[in-house]
Structure formats: structure tokens, C-alpha cells
C-alpha positions in Angstrom: -13.1 80.3 -18.2 -14.7 77.5 -16.3 -16.4 78.2 -12.9 -15.8 76.0 -9.9 -19.3 74.4 -10.2 -18.6 73.4 -13.8 -15.2 72.0 -12.9 -16.7 69.9 -10.1 -19.3 68.5 -12.5 -16.7 67.5 -15.0 -14.6 65.5 -12.5 -14.6 61.8 -13.4 -13.8 58.7 -11.4 -10.2 58.6 -12.5 -9.6 62.2 -11.3 -11.2 61.5 -7.9 -9.0 58.4 -7.5 -5.8 60.4 -8.3 -6.9 63.1 -5.8 -7.6 60.5 -3.1 -4.1 58.9 -3.7 -2.4 62.3 -3.4 -4.3 63.0 -0.2 -3.3 59.7 1.3 0.4 60.3 0.3 0.3 63.8 1.8 -1.5 63.3 5.0 -1.4 59.6 5.7 -4.4 57.3 6.1 -4.8 58.0 9.8 -5.1 61.8 9.4 -7.7 61.9 6.7 -10.7 60.9 8.9 -9.5 63.6 11.4 -9.4 66.2 8.7 -12.8 65.2 7.4 -14.3 65.4 10.9 -12.7 68.8 11.6 -14.0 70.1 8.2 -17.5 68.8 9.0 -17.4 70.5 12.4 -16.2 73.8 11.0 -18.9 73.8 8.3 -21.5 73.1 11.0 -20.3 76.1 13.0 -20.2 78.3 9.9 -23.9 77.4 9.1 -24.9 77.9 12.7 -23.2 81.3 12.8 -24.7 82.3 9.5 -28.2 81.4 10.7 -27.7 83.3 14.0 -26.4 86.3 12.0 -29.5 86.2 9.8 -31.8 86.1 12.8 -30.0 89.1 14.4 -30.3 91.2 11.2 -34.0 90.4 10.7 -34.7 91.3 14.3 -32.9 94.6 13.9 -34.7 95.4 10.7 -38.1 94.7 12.3 -37.4 96.9 15.3 -35.9 99.7 13.2 -32.7 99.8 15.2 -30.2 100.0 12.4 -27.7 102.2 14.3 -28.3 105.4 12.4 -30.2 108.5 13.6 -32.0 111.0 11.5 -30.9 114.3 13.0 -31.4 117.4 10.8 
């Protein structure tokens, strides 16, 4: 079975052209820039949230506040 990365590497110019034509037919030429802009903003927000989450987790691990107590 082919992984997504292998599939993307094997896409040729003809396949990209067909995908582009289908996108234009489905969404129209005016909507595609808006969709691309929204996708870019959402990816930026995702990366920003992932970085902030990583900072929070590293700060918690350094301070030892992991939310558990060691009562015996």
C-alpha cells in the first residue's frame, strides 16, 4: 500500500492539471483564492497553537507540576 508521501511524490503535471480543472469546476475561479487564503490562515493558527502547547508542556515538566501527587 502506498503512503500519502509516496503518492504526492508520484503526482505528475497531468494529474495536477486535472485536479486544478476539477477544483475550478467545483468552486469557481473566484472562490479558489479565498479557500487558499483560509487554508493558509488555519495552518498558521495550527502551528502557532502547537508551538504554544509545546512551550506550556516544557514549562510544566521543568517545574514538576504535572498534576499528580505522590500520596502513600
